[in-house]
Structure formats: structure tokens, C-alpha cells
C-alpha beads as a LAMMPS data file, in Angstrom:
LAMMPS data file: protein, C-alpha beads

306 atoms
305 bonds

1 atom types
1 bond types

-500.0 500.0 xlo xhi
-500.0 500.0 ylo yhi
-500.0 500.0 zlo zhi

Masses

1 110.0

Atoms # bond

1 1 1 -0.058 -0.465 -0.146
2 1 1 2.826 2.506 0.985
3 1 1 4.510 1.607 -2.295
4 1 1 1.336 1.964 -4.493
5 1 1 0.907 5.463 -2.735
6 1 1 4.419 6.618 -3.503
7 1 1 4.075 5.661 -7.010
8 1 1 0.618 7.978 -7.155
9 1 1 2.610 10.892 -5.748
10 1 1 5.509 10.456 -7.710
11 1 1 3.241 10.202 -11.089
12 1 1 1.071 13.266 -9.916
13 1 1 4.658 15.203 -9.102
14 1 1 5.956 14.145 -12.751
15 1 1 2.583 14.963 -14.392
16 1 1 2.616 18.454 -12.666
17 1 1 6.166 18.971 -14.014
18 1 1 5.563 17.783 -17.491
19 1 1 2.334 20.189 -17.546
20 1 1 3.852 23.522 -16.543
21 1 1 6.882 23.071 -18.665
22 1 1 4.508 22.470 -21.281
23 1 1 2.767 25.891 -20.037
24 1 1 5.685 27.802 -19.898
25 1 1 7.443 25.910 -23.142
26 1 1 4.206 27.605 -24.855
27 1 1 4.336 30.658 -23.336
28 1 1 7.424 31.324 -24.872
29 1 1 7.583 29.589 -27.660
30 1 1 4.203 30.754 -29.405
31 1 1 3.414 33.394 -27.280
32 1 1 0.474 34.181 -24.828
33 1 1 -2.606 34.414 -27.116
34 1 1 -2.573 30.424 -27.872
35 1 1 -1.379 29.367 -24.469
36 1 1 -4.500 28.475 -22.885
37 1 1 -5.870 26.362 -26.098
38 1 1 -2.442 24.588 -26.492
39 1 1 -2.558 23.790 -23.118
40 1 1 -5.608 22.135 -23.271
41 1 1 -4.791 19.941 -25.946
42 1 1 -1.963 18.798 -23.893
43 1 1 -3.293 18.341 -21.218
44 1 1 -6.012 16.475 -22.876
45 1 1 -3.334 14.222 -24.791
46 1 1 -1.858 13.499 -20.971
47 1 1 -5.340 12.257 -19.837
48 1 1 -6.036 10.132 -23.512
49 1 1 -2.567 9.041 -22.698
50 1 1 -3.969 7.284 -19.416
51 1 1 -6.416 5.365 -21.701
52 1 1 -7.116 2.072 -23.410
53 1 1 -6.567 3.971 -26.882
54 1 1 -3.380 5.982 -25.646
55 1 1 -1.053 2.582 -24.665
56 1 1 1.145 2.665 -27.710
57 1 1 3.083 -0.591 -29.031
58 1 1 6.846 0.261 -29.172
59 1 1 9.391 -0.694 -30.953
60 1 1 13.166 0.236 -32.629
61 1 1 14.913 -0.525 -35.455
62 1 1 18.749 -0.426 -36.560
63 1 1 19.314 1.379 -39.632
64 1 1 22.768 1.357 -40.393
65 1 1 24.749 3.658 -37.754
66 1 1 21.528 4.328 -35.226
67 1 1 18.493 2.648 -33.808
68 1 1 15.564 4.537 -35.122
69 1 1 12.453 4.630 -32.345
70 1 1 9.235 4.479 -33.239
71 1 1 5.459 3.480 -31.903
72 1 1 1.798 2.930 -33.218
73 1 1 -1.835 3.389 -32.226
74 1 1 -4.778 1.924 -33.165
75 1 1 -5.638 -0.244 -36.093
76 1 1 -6.957 0.566 -39.536
77 1 1 -5.413 1.940 -42.871
78 1 1 -2.123 3.534 -42.019
79 1 1 -1.149 6.885 -41.258
80 1 1 2.343 7.896 -40.791
81 1 1 3.232 11.133 -38.540
82 1 1 6.898 12.932 -39.568
83 1 1 7.779 15.437 -36.778
84 1 1 9.585 18.482 -37.580
85 1 1 13.553 19.167 -37.061
86 1 1 14.275 20.119 -33.375
87 1 1 11.016 18.607 -31.533
88 1 1 10.097 14.992 -31.607
89 1 1 6.604 12.690 -31.677
90 1 1 5.048 14.606 -28.883
91 1 1 4.576 17.677 -31.682
92 1 1 1.527 15.674 -32.851
93 1 1 -0.693 16.039 -29.203
94 1 1 -3.335 17.891 -31.029
95 1 1 -3.633 14.893 -34.174
96 1 1 -3.424 11.744 -32.496
97 1 1 -6.274 11.236 -30.186
98 1 1 -8.805 11.675 -33.174
99 1 1 -7.098 9.955 -35.338
100 1 1 -6.602 7.252 -33.176
101 1 1 -10.569 7.336 -32.496
102 1 1 -11.416 7.782 -36.075
103 1 1 -10.039 4.028 -37.004
104 1 1 -6.952 4.866 -38.006
105 1 1 -2.861 3.107 -37.339
106 1 1 -1.124 6.088 -36.360
107 1 1 2.096 5.350 -36.834
108 1 1 5.368 7.928 -35.122
109 1 1 9.244 8.000 -36.090
110 1 1 11.546 10.068 -33.880
111 1 1 14.049 10.827 -36.498
112 1 1 17.492 10.779 -36.009
113 1 1 18.640 12.304 -32.416
114 1 1 14.982 13.224 -31.301
115 1 1 13.116 11.520 -28.435
116 1 1 14.452 7.948 -28.459
117 1 1 16.039 7.842 -31.749
118 1 1 19.683 7.675 -31.690
119 1 1 21.722 10.476 -33.417
120 1 1 24.256 8.186 -35.120
121 1 1 27.247 9.483 -37.365
122 1 1 25.838 9.826 -40.511
123 1 1 25.668 13.732 -42.285
124 1 1 21.460 14.090 -41.845
125 1 1 19.512 14.325 -45.101
126 1 1 16.391 14.159 -46.209
127 1 1 17.211 11.188 -48.455
128 1 1 18.123 9.838 -45.355
129 1 1 15.471 10.783 -42.863
130 1 1 12.951 9.412 -45.752
131 1 1 15.119 5.776 -45.744
132 1 1 14.824 5.595 -42.179
133 1 1 10.814 5.835 -42.225
134 1 1 10.996 3.064 -45.161
135 1 1 12.713 0.779 -42.735
136 1 1 10.383 1.389 -40.129
137 1 1 7.459 0.837 -42.435
138 1 1 8.883 -2.551 -43.810
139 1 1 9.529 -3.767 -39.786
140 1 1 5.677 -2.920 -39.344
141 1 1 4.669 -4.858 -42.943
142 1 1 3.167 -1.307 -44.026
143 1 1 3.397 -1.152 -47.643
144 1 1 1.233 2.274 -48.417
145 1 1 0.487 4.764 -46.102
146 1 1 -1.084 8.068 -46.040
147 1 1 1.503 10.307 -44.503
148 1 1 1.528 13.838 -42.594
149 1 1 4.371 15.682 -42.279
150 1 1 5.567 19.095 -40.712
151 1 1 8.441 21.211 -41.158
152 1 1 11.245 18.530 -41.806
153 1 1 8.556 16.077 -41.842
154 1 1 6.723 17.771 -44.830
155 1 1 10.124 17.784 -46.405
156 1 1 10.484 13.985 -45.680
157 1 1 7.254 13.141 -46.888
158 1 1 8.286 14.632 -50.518
159 1 1 11.201 12.505 -50.567
160 1 1 9.154 9.607 -50.043
161 1 1 7.121 10.528 -52.469
162 1 1 9.953 11.606 -54.583
163 1 1 11.810 8.069 -54.364
164 1 1 9.115 5.337 -53.288
165 1 1 5.921 6.703 -54.420
166 1 1 4.477 2.982 -53.981
167 1 1 5.128 3.437 -50.580
168 1 1 2.402 6.684 -50.207
169 1 1 -0.941 6.992 -50.830
170 1 1 -1.491 10.973 -49.973
171 1 1 0.396 13.379 -47.958
172 1 1 -0.039 16.364 -45.972
173 1 1 3.023 18.442 -46.268
174 1 1 2.322 21.483 -42.963
175 1 1 4.912 24.375 -43.279
176 1 1 7.636 22.361 -45.626
177 1 1 10.171 23.810 -48.512
178 1 1 11.384 21.771 -51.185
179 1 1 15.025 23.992 -51.911
180 1 1 16.791 26.255 -48.993
181 1 1 15.517 29.421 -50.848
182 1 1 11.972 29.253 -49.430
183 1 1 12.953 30.161 -45.788
184 1 1 12.824 33.586 -44.720
185 1 1 15.589 35.712 -43.802
186 1 1 14.711 35.374 -40.275
187 1 1 14.623 31.614 -40.484
188 1 1 18.227 31.628 -42.559
189 1 1 19.943 33.983 -39.490
190 1 1 18.747 31.906 -36.685
191 1 1 20.663 28.971 -38.558
192 1 1 23.995 30.792 -37.850
193 1 1 23.323 30.612 -33.798
194 1 1 23.632 28.080 -30.902
195 1 1 20.384 28.123 -28.829
196 1 1 21.232 29.494 -25.303
197 1 1 19.523 30.238 -22.164
198 1 1 16.129 29.248 -21.452
199 1 1 15.767 28.542 -24.827
200 1 1 18.268 26.229 -25.320
201 1 1 16.789 24.141 -21.730
202 1 1 13.602 24.456 -23.555
203 1 1 14.652 23.125 -26.703
204 1 1 16.522 20.274 -25.157
205 1 1 13.288 19.423 -23.668
206 1 1 11.202 19.659 -26.864
207 1 1 13.786 17.700 -28.803
208 1 1 14.380 15.123 -26.019
209 1 1 17.680 14.962 -27.347
210 1 1 19.428 15.717 -23.805
211 1 1 23.296 15.711 -23.164
212 1 1 23.101 15.595 -27.050
213 1 1 20.895 18.597 -28.068
214 1 1 24.069 20.923 -29.174
215 1 1 25.443 18.101 -31.795
216 1 1 21.806 17.273 -33.084
217 1 1 21.016 21.463 -33.342
218 1 1 24.338 21.797 -35.366
219 1 1 23.608 19.096 -37.720
220 1 1 19.908 20.001 -38.206
221 1 1 20.964 23.560 -38.929
222 1 1 23.131 22.291 -41.592
223 1 1 20.527 20.183 -42.855
224 1 1 18.643 23.396 -43.209
225 1 1 21.018 25.160 -44.874
226 1 1 21.996 22.389 -47.516
227 1 1 18.470 21.040 -48.108
228 1 1 16.205 19.497 -49.554
229 1 1 17.043 20.493 -52.978
230 1 1 14.366 19.245 -55.163
231 1 1 13.449 20.926 -58.504
232 1 1 10.163 21.571 -60.168
233 1 1 10.906 18.873 -62.094
234 1 1 11.645 16.702 -59.373
235 1 1 7.973 18.217 -57.819
236 1 1 5.909 17.686 -61.000
237 1 1 6.900 13.713 -61.388
238 1 1 5.181 13.132 -57.821
239 1 1 1.926 12.107 -59.231
240 1 1 0.508 11.252 -55.811
241 1 1 -2.293 13.961 -54.019
242 1 1 -0.681 16.440 -51.899
243 1 1 -2.248 18.956 -49.277
244 1 1 0.129 21.980 -49.110
245 1 1 -0.835 23.798 -45.827
246 1 1 1.094 26.698 -44.305
247 1 1 0.340 29.581 -41.855
248 1 1 -0.292 33.232 -42.842
249 1 1 3.139 34.158 -41.184
250 1 1 5.123 31.372 -41.945
251 1 1 8.420 31.339 -41.930
252 1 1 8.223 29.360 -45.304
253 1 1 7.316 32.235 -47.559
254 1 1 3.846 32.653 -49.566
255 1 1 5.772 32.475 -53.081
256 1 1 7.426 29.259 -52.394
257 1 1 4.421 27.568 -51.217
258 1 1 2.687 28.827 -53.808
259 1 1 5.250 27.497 -56.365
260 1 1 5.361 23.900 -54.748
261 1 1 1.773 23.661 -55.047
262 1 1 1.595 24.737 -58.850
263 1 1 4.546 22.405 -59.440
264 1 1 2.769 19.524 -57.543
265 1 1 0.323 17.523 -60.027
266 1 1 -2.237 16.576 -57.859
267 1 1 -2.037 19.460 -54.704
268 1 1 -4.054 22.087 -53.343
269 1 1 -2.793 25.010 -50.955
270 1 1 -4.336 26.165 -47.796
271 1 1 -3.378 29.020 -45.613
272 1 1 -4.225 29.072 -42.024
273 1 1 -5.040 32.425 -41.393
274 1 1 -2.510 34.162 -38.166
275 1 1 -0.597 31.108 -38.092
276 1 1 3.080 30.771 -38.291
277 1 1 5.591 27.989 -38.527
278 1 1 3.712 26.505 -35.401
279 1 1 0.185 26.464 -36.922
280 1 1 0.368 22.669 -36.604
281 1 1 -0.052 23.383 -32.754
282 1 1 -1.406 26.844 -32.437
283 1 1 -4.529 26.296 -35.218
284 1 1 -4.345 22.136 -34.556
285 1 1 -8.275 22.715 -34.746
286 1 1 -8.327 24.169 -38.573
287 1 1 -5.828 22.073 -39.180
288 1 1 -7.249 19.026 -38.032
289 1 1 -10.141 19.914 -40.373
290 1 1 -8.735 20.308 -43.486
291 1 1 -6.416 17.164 -42.722
292 1 1 -10.093 14.946 -42.003
293 1 1 -11.465 16.340 -45.495
294 1 1 -8.670 15.483 -47.268
295 1 1 -7.654 12.131 -46.004
296 1 1 -11.387 11.564 -45.754
297 1 1 -10.937 10.284 -42.187
298 1 1 -14.674 10.595 -40.443
299 1 1 -14.991 11.515 -36.736
300 1 1 -18.359 10.610 -35.736
301 1 1 -18.284 12.900 -32.932
302 1 1 -17.240 16.034 -35.038
303 1 1 -13.527 17.629 -34.522
304 1 1 -13.652 19.589 -31.416
305 1 1 -11.546 22.462 -30.301
306 1 1 -9.098 21.542 -27.928

Bonds

1 1 1 2
2 1 2 3
3 1 3 4
4 1 4 5
5 1 5 6
6 1 6 7
7 1 7 8
8 1 8 9
9 1 9 10
10 1 10 11
11 1 11 12
12 1 12 13
13 1 13 14
14 1 14 15
15 1 15 16
16 1 16 17
17 1 17 18
18 1 18 19
19 1 19 20
20 1 20 21
21 1 21 22
22 1 22 23
23 1 23 24
24 1 24 25
25 1 25 26
26 1 26 27
27 1 27 28
28 1 28 29
29 1 29 30
30 1 30 31
31 1 31 32
32 1 32 33
33 1 33 34
34 1 34 35
35 1 35 36
36 1 36 37
37 1 37 38
38 1 38 39
39 1 39 40
40 1 40 41
41 1 41 42
42 1 42 43
43 1 43 44
44 1 44 45
45 1 45 46
46 1 46 47
47 1 47 48
48 1 48 49
49 1 49 50
50 1 50 51
51 1 51 52
52 1 52 53
53 1 53 54
54 1 54 55
55 1 55 56
56 1 56 57
57 1 57 58
58 1 58 59
59 1 59 60
60 1 60 61
61 1 61 62
62 1 62 63
63 1 63 64
64 1 64 65
65 1 65 66
66 1 66 67
67 1 67 68
68 1 68 69
69 1 69 70
70 1 70 71
71 1 71 72
72 1 72 73
73 1 73 74
74 1 74 75
75 1 75 76
76 1 76 77
77 1 77 78
78 1 78 79
79 1 79 80
80 1 80 81
81 1 81 82
82 1 82 83
83 1 83 84
84 1 84 85
85 1 85 86
86 1 86 87
87 1 87 88
88 1 88 89
89 1 89 90
90 1 90 91
91 1 91 92
92 1 92 93
93 1 93 94
94 1 94 95
95 1 95 96
96 1 96 97
97 1 97 98
98 1 98 99
99 1 99 100
100 1 100 101
101 1 101 102
102 1 102 103
103 1 103 104
104 1 104 105
105 1 105 106
106 1 106 107
107 1 107 108
108 1 108 109
109 1 109 110
110 1 110 111
111 1 111 112
112 1 112 113
113 1 113 114
114 1 114 115
115 1 115 116
116 1 116 117
117 1 117 118
118 1 118 119
119 1 119 120
120 1 120 121
121 1 121 122
122 1 122 123
123 1 123 124
124 1 124 125
125 1 125 126
126 1 126 127
127 1 127 128
128 1 128 129
129 1 129 130
130 1 130 131
131 1 131 132
132 1 132 133
133 1 133 134
134 1 134 135
135 1 135 136
136 1 136 137
137 1 137 138
138 1 138 139
139 1 139 140
140 1 140 141
141 1 141 142
142 1 142 143
143 1 143 144
144 1 144 145
145 1 145 146
146 1 146 147
147 1 147 148
148 1 148 149
149 1 149 150
150 1 150 151
151 1 151 152
152 1 152 153
153 1 153 154
154 1 154 155
155 1 155 156
156 1 156 157
157 1 157 158
158 1 158 159
159 1 159 160
160 1 160 161
161 1 161 162
162 1 162 163
163 1 163 164
164 1 164 165
165 1 165 166
166 1 166 167
167 1 167 168
168 1 168 169
169 1 169 170
170 1 170 171
171 1 171 172
172 1 172 173
173 1 173 174
174 1 174 175
175 1 175 176
176 1 176 177
177 1 177 178
178 1 178 179
179 1 179 180
180 1 180 181
181 1 181 182
182 1 182 183
183 1 183 184
184 1 184 185
185 1 185 186
186 1 186 187
187 1 187 188
188 1 188 189
189 1 189 190
190 1 190 191
191 1 191 192
192 1 192 193
193 1 193 194
194 1 194 195
195 1 195 196
196 1 196 197
197 1 197 198
198 1 198 199
199 1 199 200
200 1 200 201
201 1 201 202
202 1 202 203
203 1 203 204
204 1 204 205
205 1 205 206
206 1 206 207
207 1 207 208
208 1 208 209
209 1 209 210
210 1 210 211
211 1 211 212
212 1 212 213
213 1 213 214
214 1 214 215
215 1 215 216
216 1 216 217
217 1 217 218
218 1 218 219
219 1 219 220
220 1 220 221
221 1 221 222
222 1 222 223
223 1 223 224
224 1 224 225
225 1 225 226
226 1 226 227
227 1 227 228
228 1 228 229
229 1 229 230
230 1 230 231
231 1 231 232
232 1 232 233
233 1 233 234
234 1 234 235
235 1 235 236
236 1 236 237
237 1 237 238
238 1 238 239
239 1 239 240
240 1 240 241
241 1 241 242
242 1 242 243
243 1 243 244
244 1 244 245
245 1 245 246
246 1 246 247
247 1 247 248
248 1 248 249
249 1 249 250
250 1 250 251
251 1 251 252
252 1 252 253
253 1 253 254
254 1 254 255
255 1 255 256
256 1 256 257
257 1 257 258
258 1 258 259
259 1 259 260
260 1 260 261
261 1 261 262
262 1 262 263
263 1 263 264
264 1 264 265
265 1 265 266
266 1 266 267
267 1 267 268
268 1 268 269
269 1 269 270
270 1 270 271
271 1 271 272
272 1 272 273
273 1 273 274
274 1 274 275
275 1 275 276
276 1 276 277
277 1 277 278
278 1 278 279
279 1 279 280
280 1 280 281
281 1 281 282
282 1 282 283
283 1 283 284
284 1 284 285
285 1 285 286
286 1 286 287
287 1 287 288
288 1 288 289
289 1 289 290
290 1 290 291
291 1 291 292
292 1 292 293
293 1 293 294
294 1 294 295
295 1 295 296
296 1 296 297
297 1 297 298
298 1 298 299
299 1 299 300
300 1 300 301
301 1 301 302
302 1 302 303
303 1 303 304
304 1 304 305
305 1 305 306
């Protein structure tokens, strides 16, 4: 009985710490106006994780020089979620519960150096990240899946469609770019600076990288400076339905997103009003509506605002 009480106390303290950190991170990274809805969604996700639906199956696979960690929920037609650089699978907290409830099998991958995945020694490239994803799909005997990618995840999804088109159904590409020129000057300037102070500690937590964070950050920012390098001809050869989503005030220029959508043969562009590069999190309700309609994922209870 005493051990059970101690466990409950430990669990509550840990939960409080996570929630407090989420509030703090939200206030600093996305601003006070979005603090309440984002925090509500995160708290709901933490509750959902204690339910039967929130119990994940976990695994990892060795890919050359590193272990890639993945987890999946539910059953049914698969949807692969690919997170952005310097985040990890937790960034999908506003999407996973309703996607699982809709009757889909949801697969999340921690990309190299993020979350529970090892960083490895290889130079990061979007082709490499796409290859890692294919290995995970092979491990799970999934031969075709819809893909939702955010930021680096969106870029990786385009590489999947370019080199493994038979493995992809539809793609939702949120705040992605097909060439480094698509990043606004303020984003390019940030690529030359290392995180420090409170920003360092928040990103260290948000990535799950721990003591390897600075090494990961160096590799990721090198990735952002040098890739992806898809040409218009490459995009025009992707014969897969793609929905391009961008925030009104995204770090990706609107003209770049428009060019991406115009170059993809079967695509549509959606601009989220007042959204930034973290639209996936700050404007989850709008993004979820777009995902639901494009991927034809029904939700009997409707998509509720977090």
C-alpha cells in the first residue's frame, strides 16, 4: 500500500512538471494568445495517454549506424506522422487522439537524434530521413500509407513520394519547403546561431535529445542550410495527391509554398490565417479540419476545439 501511494505521488509530481513545462514552453515559443488552447490540448493528450486507446506499441529498428525508435496506436488504414526538426513525436499531441479514435493506425517516428532515436554518425539529409521511415514501414509490414509531415517531416514526405511513390497514398505537407531558398531571411539567420539560455533548456526538453542537443542542433541546422534540393521537375513527377498547408506568417515564404503547390500535379494549397511555423500546434483545430477533409477521415463525434 505504501509503495502504491509513493508511486501515485511520483506520478502526480511528474505529471505536474510536464504540464508546468508545457505551459512555460507555450508561453515562450508560441506567445500568450495561444497559451490556453494549446495547454488544454496538451493536458487532454496527457489524460488520453492513460486510457486504453492511448497505450502505444513501441519498437526500434537498426538502420546502419543508429537505432530509429517508433510507436504506433490503433488499427485500420495507416497514417504515418513525421515531426519537424528540433522537436519529436510529442509535437503531434493535438492530432493523435482524434486520428486514433477515427479508426486509423497511427505511426510516429522519432527522427535521428530526437526523442528515443539515436543520432548516429551520418550527415543528415532528407533522403536519409526518408530511408529511415521506409525501414520502419518495412518493419511493420506497411506497404502503403498516407503521410502527414510537419516542417522537416513535410520535406521528408516529399522525398518519400519522389523515391518511393508506391509506398505513399496521400500527403499532407505542413510548413514544408522543397529548397532552402523558401525559408525567410529571419529563419536563415537563425540557422547560424546556437541556442542558449532558457531557449537551450526548452529545446533540449522539446527535442528529447538531452545532453546530445547541441550536436543535434548543429546537424539539423546544417541540414536546413543545405536541403532539401528538389527541383520543379522533381515535384512535377510526384503523381500523388498532396495538400500543402502553410501559416499566414510562416517561416516559409508564401511564394515558395505557392510554387510548390503549382508544381505538384495533384495538389492544393491551404493558408491558415494568423498561423506561423507552429500552426500544427497553435491552430490545431483548423489544421485538423483540413486533414480530416483531405484524407477523408471521418470522426463520428466531430472535430472538437481542444
